[in-house]
C-alpha positions in Angstrom: 24.8 -75.6 166.0 23.1 -78.3 164.0 26.5 -80.0 163.5 27.3 -79.9 167.2 23.9 -81.4 168.1 24.4 -84.2 165.6 27.8 -85.1 167.1 26.2 -85.0 170.6 23.4 -87.4 169.6 26.0 -89.7 168.1 28.1 -89.8 171.3 25.0 -90.4 173.4 24.0 -93.3 171.1 27.5 -94.9 171.5 27.3 -94.6 175.4 23.8 -96.2 175.4 25.1 -99.1 173.3 28.0 -99.6 175.7 25.7 -99.5 178.7 23.4 -102.0 177.2 26.3 -104.3 176.4 27.6 -104.0 179.9 24.2 -104.8 181.4 23.9 -107.9 179.1 27.4 -109.0 180.0 26.7 -108.5 183.8 23.5 -110.6 183.5 25.3 -113.3 181.6 28.0 -113.4 184.3 25.4 -113.6 187.1 23.7 -116.5 185.3 27.0 -118.3 184.9 27.9 -117.7 188.5 24.5 -119.0 189.7 24.8 -122.1 187.5 28.4 -122.8 188.8 27.3 -122.4 192.4 24.3 -124.7 191.9 26.6 -127.3 190.3 29.1 -127.0 193.2 26.3 -127.3 195.8 25.1 -130.5 194.0 28.6 -131.9 194.0 29.2 -131.0 197.6 26.0 -132.7 198.5 27.2 -136.0 197.1 28.8 -137.0 200.5 27.3 -139.0 203.2 28.4 -139.6 206.8 29.1 -143.3 207.5 30.5 -145.2 210.4 33.0 -148.0 210.4 32.8 -150.4 213.4 35.6 -151.9 215.4 35.6 -154.3 218.3 38.1 -154.1 221.3 39.7 -157.3 222.2 42.3 -158.8 224.6 45.8 -159.4 223.4 49.5 -158.7 223.6 51.0 -155.7 222.0 54.6 -154.6 221.6 56.8 -152.2 219.7 60.4 -152.3 218.6 63.2 -150.6 216.8 64.3 -152.1 213.5 67.7 -151.6 211.7 69.3 -153.0 208.6 72.8 -154.5 208.5 74.9 -157.4 207.1 76.7 -160.4 208.4 80.5 -159.8 208.8 83.4 -162.1 209.7 85.0 -161.7 213.1 88.0 -164.0 212.6 89.5 -164.2 209.2 93.2 -164.7 208.4 95.3 -165.2 205.2 98.7 -166.7 206.0 101.7 -165.8 203.7 105.2 -167.0 203.1 107.9 -165.3 205.2 110.5 -165.8 202.6 111.1 -167.4 199.2 111.1 -171.1 199.3 109.2 -174.3 198.7 106.1 -175.8 200.2 107.1 -179.0 201.9 103.8 -180.4 203.2 100.1 -179.4 203.3 98.0 -180.9 206.1 94.5 -179.5 205.3 92.2 -179.2 202.3 89.8 -176.4 201.3 86.6 -176.7 203.3 88.2 -178.6 206.2 87.3 -177.5 209.8 90.4 -176.8 211.9 91.1 -176.0 215.5 93.2 -173.3 217.0 96.9 -174.6 217.1 96.5 -177.0 214.2 99.5 -177.1 211.9 98.1 -176.4 208.4 101.2 -176.3 206.3 105.0 -176.6 206.6 107.7 -174.9 204.4 111.0 -176.3 203.4 112.8 -173.6 205.4 111.1 -174.8 208.6 108.2 -172.2 208.7 105.1 -173.8 210.1 101.7 -172.3 209.3 99.4 -172.7 212.4 95.7 -171.9 212.8 95.2 -169.0 215.2 91.5 -169.8 215.9 88.8 -172.4 215.2 87.5 -172.1 211.6 87.3 -173.4 208.1 89.8 -173.5 205.3 88.3 -171.0 202.9 91.1 -170.8 200.3 94.1 -173.0 199.7 96.5 -171.1 197.3 99.4 -173.6 197.0 100.2 -177.3 197.1 103.1 -179.5 198.2 106.4 -178.8 196.4 105.1 -175.4 195.0 107.7 -172.6 194.8 106.7 -169.4 196.5 108.1 -165.9 197.0 108.2 -163.9 200.2 104.7 -162.5 200.9 102.8 -164.9 198.6 99.4 -166.1 200.0 99.4 -169.6 201.2 96.2 -170.4 203.0 93.1 -168.6 204.3 91.1 -169.6 207.4 87.8 -168.0 208.4 85.3 -168.6 211.2 81.8 -168.9 209.6 80.1 -170.1 212.7 80.2 -166.9 214.7 79.9 -163.5 212.9 79.0 -160.0 213.8 76.4 -157.4 212.7 77.0 -153.7 212.8 74.0 -151.3 212.6 73.8 -147.5 212.3 71.7 -145.9 214.9 70.7 -142.3 214.4 70.7 -139.6 217.1 66.9 -139.9 217.6 67.1 -143.6 218.5 70.5 -144.0 220.2 68.9 -143.2 223.6 66.7 -146.3 223.2 69.7 -148.6 222.5 72.0 -149.9 225.2 74.6 -152.6 225.7 73.1 -155.9 226.8 69.7 -155.3 225.1 68.3 -158.5 223.5 67.7 -158.4 219.8 66.6 -160.7 217.0 68.5 -160.9 213.8 66.6 -162.1 210.7 68.3 -163.0 207.4 66.6 -161.3 204.6 67.1 -164.0 202.0 66.3 -167.1 204.1 64.2 -165.6 206.9 66.3 -167.5 209.4 66.0 -165.9 212.8 68.8 -165.7 215.4 68.7 -164.4 218.9 71.5 -162.1 220.2 72.2 -159.0 222.2 73.9 -155.6 221.7 77.5 -156.3 222.6 78.9 -152.8 222.1 78.2 -149.2 221.0 80.6 -146.7 219.4 79.4 -143.4 220.6 81.7 -141.4 218.3 79.5 -140.3 215.4 80.3 -141.9 212.1 78.5 -139.1 210.1 79.5 -135.6 209.3 76.0 -134.7 207.9 73.1 -133.0 209.6 72.1 -136.2 211.5 74.6 -138.1 213.7 74.9 -141.9 213.4 76.4 -144.3 215.9 77.5 -147.9 215.5 76.1 -150.7 217.5 77.4 -154.3 217.2 75.9 -157.7 218.0 77.6 -161.1 217.8 75.6 -164.1 216.5 76.0 -167.8 216.2 75.3 -168.5 212.5 73.7 -171.7 211.2 74.7 -173.3 207.9 73.5 -171.6 204.8 74.3 -168.0 205.9 77.5 -166.3 204.7 79.3 -163.0 205.2 77.7 -160.1 203.4 74.2 -161.4 203.6 71.7 -158.7 204.5 69.8 -158.9 207.9 67.3 -157.0 209.9 68.1 -156.3 213.6 65.0 -155.9 215.7 65.3 -154.5 219.3 62.1 -154.9 221.4 61.0 -151.8 223.3 57.7 -151.9 225.2 55.3 -154.8 225.6 51.9 -155.1 227.2 50.5 -158.6 227.8 46.8 -159.6 228.2 45.5 -156.1 227.8 42.6 -154.4 225.9 43.7 -153.5 222.4 42.0 -151.7 219.6 42.8 -150.9 215.9 44.3 -147.4 215.7 41.9 -146.5 212.9 39.1 -146.6 215.4 40.4 -143.6 217.3 39.3 -140.0 216.8 41.0 -136.9 218.4 39.6 -133.6 219.7 41.2 -130.2 219.5 43.2 -130.9 222.7 44.6 -134.1 221.1 42.6 -136.3 223.4 41.6 -139.7 222.0 37.9 -140.8 221.9 35.7 -143.3 220.2 32.0 -143.2 219.3 29.7 -145.7 221.1 26.0 -146.4 220.8 24.0 -145.2 223.8 20.6 -146.4 225.1 18.8 -144.2 222.7 20.4 -145.8 219.7 22.6 -142.8 218.8 26.3 -142.4 218.9 28.1 -140.4 221.6 31.8 -139.8 222.1 33.6 -141.7 224.9 37.1 -140.6 225.8 39.8 -143.3 226.2 43.4 -143.5 227.5 46.1 -145.2 225.5 49.3 -147.1 226.2 51.7 -149.1 224.0 51.2 -148.7 220.3 52.9 -150.6 217.4 51.5 -148.3 214.7 48.7 -150.7 213.9 47.0 -151.5 217.2 47.1 -149.6 220.5 46.6 -150.6 224.1 43.5 -149.1 225.7 44.3 -148.5 229.4 40.9 -146.8 230.2 37.5 -146.2 228.8 36.8 -149.5 227.1 36.5 -153.2 227.9 37.1 -156.2 225.7 34.3 -156.9 223.2 33.1 -153.3 223.3 32.0 -152.2 219.8 33.1 -148.7 218.8 32.6 -146.5 215.7 34.6 -144.0 213.8 33.1 -141.4 211.4 34.0 -141.7 207.7 33.1 -139.5 204.8 32.0 -141.6 201.8 32.0 -140.1 198.3 29.1 -141.3 196.3 30.0 -139.6 193.0 33.3 -139.0 191.2 36.5 -137.5 192.6 35.4 -134.1 191.2 33.1 -133.7 194.2 36.1 -134.0 196.6 38.0 -131.4 194.6 35.3 -128.8 194.7 34.4 -129.5 198.3 38.0 -128.8 199.4 38.1 -125.6 197.3 34.8 -124.2 198.7 34.9 -124.6 202.5 33.1 -126.9 204.8 31.6 -130.1 203.4 27.9 -130.8 203.4 26.5 -134.2 204.2 23.2 -135.9 203.3 21.0 -136.5 206.3 19.7 -139.9 207.3 22.6 -141.7 205.8 25.2 -144.0 207.2 25.4 -147.7 207.0 24.5 -148.0 210.7 21.5 -145.6 210.6 22.7 -143.4 213.5 21.7 -139.7 213.8 24.9 -137.6 213.8 23.2 -134.4 214.9 24.3 -134.7 218.5 27.9 -134.8 217.5 27.9 -131.9 215.0 29.5 -129.3 217.3 32.4 -131.6 218.3 32.9 -132.6 214.6 33.0 -129.0 213.5 35.5 -128.1 216.3 37.7 -131.1 215.3 37.6 -130.2 211.6 38.6 -126.6 212.2 41.2 -126.9 215.0 42.7 -130.3 214.0 45.2 -132.1 216.2 47.9 -134.8 215.7 47.4 -138.2 217.3 49.9 -139.4 219.8 50.3 -142.8 221.6 52.5 -144.1 224.3 55.3 -146.3 223.0 58.0 -146.1 220.4 58.2 -146.7 216.7 57.6 -150.1 215.1 
């Protein structure tokens, strides 16, 4: 009996030690959790609501489609010997301009080499009295004054491209601009991948200094609005229904949302068709971090951000807009504008 009681007291002592250790560990964890939460709250509080201001103005806005391509020869011919023989006479030199029908060279067997189009002698492969075999190259003529540009248009943009559309072709290396129009479209897809591509062609009169193979950008204008109210797109906010609005100062000196309607957009500015006039000053809410980027990390991890009161570079009271701001933050929405891509 005495031995049993001794073992029982020993077991009870071990359980008491374990309970005490558990209590101590629990208290330590609580203290650590409290310290972490206080630290997070402090970090989350290091944000302040500020407002950037923008001014609506009058102007012209347009958007366009843009494609890459290269200059390509339209007329290019290399003339060859029809049989073995001797070159009797050569009437042109490399670099000469020739007209359609000009005799360029005559062979001893009577074969006359005649230009089939206006162009320039690009290569002269033989001279007078040279011996040639059948099929040997004799002379090359190319038209460097008029070339073509072919562009690949994907299935998302092809409905916005049509024959007769005006376009502007800009040489990448020299920034020389040339006006042209879409001359033809091949509607049979040239791609076997997941996206279909079609080929549109434009012809262009080329000034000196531009040569085949040079890269160009082809810009096709889409929409344009002249003498309209325009606003920087960064000034717009959007509600849960994807309606655009701006903040404006009211007679009490606070900000209130004003809904606007939009038109043509070029990705940087947008036409305002209703709700604003030229010279109106509007504001957009921004969240300015006053400490390190750690605050942003913890804030995104632990829910809704907290903001310091009374802040803001414009000293506006944001309390009247809190409900709308919370709805926008939770429900989101993707901005959309009238017009096409730039």
